[in-house]
C-alpha positions in Angstrom: -53.7 20.3 66.6 -54.3 16.4 66.9 -51.6 14.6 69.0 -48.7 11.8 67.7 -50.9 9.3 70.2 -54.4 10.3 68.7 -52.9 9.7 64.7 -51.4 6.5 65.8 -54.4 5.3 67.1 -56.4 6.7 63.8 -54.3 4.8 61.8 -54.7 1.6 64.1 -58.5 1.5 64.0 -58.2 2.0 60.2 -55.6 -0.8 59.9 -58.1 -3.4 61.5 -60.8 -2.1 59.5 -59.1 -2.0 55.9 -60.1 0.0 53.1 -63.5 0.6 53.1 -65.1 1.2 49.6 -65.6 5.1 49.4 -61.7 5.7 49.5 -59.6 7.6 46.9 -57.5 4.8 46.1 -58.1 1.4 46.3 -54.3 0.4 47.5 -53.9 0.3 51.8 -51.5 3.4 52.3 -52.3 5.3 55.2 -50.4 8.9 55.7 -49.5 9.4 59.3 -49.4 13.5 58.9 -47.5 15.7 61.5 -45.9 18.8 62.3 -42.3 18.4 61.1 -41.0 20.2 64.0 -42.5 16.7 65.8 -39.6 14.5 63.6 -37.9 13.3 66.3 -41.1 12.4 68.6 -42.2 10.2 66.1 -38.7 8.9 65.9 -39.0 8.1 69.3 -42.0 6.6 69.8 -41.6 3.9 66.5 -40.3 1.1 68.9 -43.7 1.4 70.9 -45.8 1.6 68.1 -44.4 -1.3 66.6 -44.3 -3.1 69.8 -48.2 -2.4 70.2 -48.8 -3.1 66.7 -46.9 -7.1 67.0 -49.1 -7.3 70.6 -52.2 -6.6 68.5 -51.3 -9.6 65.9 -49.6 -7.2 63.3 -45.8 -8.3 61.5 -44.6 -4.2 61.6 -41.8 -3.9 59.1 -39.9 -0.1 58.7 -38.3 0.7 55.0 -36.2 3.8 56.1 -36.1 6.3 53.5 -32.9 7.8 54.4 -31.0 3.8 54.7 -32.4 3.7 50.7 -31.4 7.0 49.8 -28.0 6.5 51.6 -27.3 3.2 49.9 -28.4 4.3 46.3 -26.1 6.9 46.7 -23.2 5.1 48.3 -23.4 2.3 46.1 -23.8 4.1 42.8 -22.2 3.3 39.7 -21.0 7.1 39.4 -19.9 8.0 42.8 -15.9 8.3 42.0 -16.8 11.0 39.3 -19.4 12.7 41.8 -17.1 12.9 44.1 -14.3 14.0 42.1 -16.8 17.2 40.1 -17.9 18.0 43.2 -14.3 18.6 44.6 -13.1 20.4 41.6 -17.1 22.6 42.6 -17.8 22.1 45.5 -20.4 25.1 45.7 -22.5 24.2 42.4 -25.5 22.8 44.8 -28.2 22.9 42.2 -25.8 20.7 39.9 -25.5 18.6 43.0 -28.6 18.0 43.9 -29.6 17.5 40.1 -27.6 14.8 39.3 -28.5 12.9 43.0 -32.0 13.3 42.0 -31.5 11.9 38.5 -29.6 8.8 40.8 -32.5 8.1 42.7 -34.9 8.3 39.6 -33.1 6.6 36.9 -34.1 3.4 36.4 -36.9 4.1 39.6 -34.0 2.6 42.5 -36.2 3.7 45.2 -39.2 3.0 44.1 -38.0 -0.8 43.3 -36.7 -0.8 46.9 -39.8 0.1 47.9 -41.3 -2.6 45.9 -38.7 -5.5 46.5 -40.1 -4.5 50.3 -42.9 -5.1 49.5 -42.9 -8.2 47.5 -41.1 -9.6 50.7 -44.0 -9.2 53.5 -46.7 -10.2 50.4 -47.1 -13.7 51.7 -46.0 -12.8 55.2 -49.9 -12.8 57.2 -50.8 -9.3 58.8 -47.6 -7.7 58.2 -47.9 -4.2 57.9 -45.5 -1.7 56.5 -43.8 2.1 58.0 -41.8 4.0 55.6 -40.7 6.6 57.5 -37.4 9.3 57.3 -39.2 11.1 54.0 -37.3 14.0 55.2 -34.3 12.7 53.5 -36.1 12.8 50.0 -35.8 16.5 50.1 -34.6 18.3 47.8 -34.9 15.5 45.2 -38.5 14.0 45.0 -41.7 14.0 47.1 -43.1 10.4 48.1 -46.0 11.2 46.2 -44.9 10.3 42.8 -43.7 7.1 44.2 -46.9 6.2 45.3 -48.3 7.0 42.4 -46.0 4.4 40.3 -46.6 2.2 43.1 -50.5 2.3 42.6 -51.9 -1.5 42.9 -48.2 -2.4 43.9 -49.2 -2.1 47.4 -49.7 -5.7 49.0 -49.6 -5.0 52.5 -51.0 -1.8 54.4 -48.3 0.5 53.9 -48.4 3.5 56.7 -46.6 6.6 55.4 -44.8 8.7 58.6 -45.3 12.6 56.6 -43.3 14.8 58.3 -45.9 17.6 56.8 -49.2 19.9 57.0 -52.2 18.9 56.5 -54.5 21.3 54.5 -57.9 20.1 53.9 -59.1 16.3 52.9 -56.3 15.4 50.3 -53.8 18.6 50.3 -50.7 18.0 51.6 -47.3 20.9 51.9 -44.3 18.2 52.6 -41.9 19.3 55.3 -44.1 22.6 55.6 -41.8 24.4 52.7 -43.2 22.5 49.5 -46.3 23.9 47.5 -49.4 22.4 48.7 -50.0 19.4 46.9 -53.3 17.7 46.5 -52.3 14.8 43.8 -51.8 12.3 46.7 -54.7 9.4 47.0 -54.5 7.6 50.4 -55.6 8.2 53.7 -54.1 11.4 55.7 -54.4 10.5 59.0 
């Protein structure tokens, strides 16, 4: 198993060279794949990684999926209704998760927030975006769905920190518990 340092060094190398003509997709999106049990280690390394990239001339930015999901849930128009209904049937996890999934996907709320962040960074020279905290998507959705909808809109190199298992060149298993998915178009590191 490759170390996080080795994977980050490979990401830095890929960022420097840009996307090649032989890659599966056109967008500058890179998945840094690591075992789910290393999530805390990755979080601890973020400041160090950002500092290293900044020294190399990049301007590293973070988009936290957990922060966005939390904000969407807390500011949703139906929040008070959800809380009252959940108080009536607190053990119906399937219904609660379905409602929350709908809140994230209806109107592409999460996708729009990522798009807004990409738009903010589009004019910033040498910007690179790190999408973190993907575990907050469980059990609602997978990031590959969002990536597919954003195809052609990644205005800056984007590194998605992916807790999961890599199986072959193009197949990933989110959190190590979801079925293998080969629908990711981006480079996997």
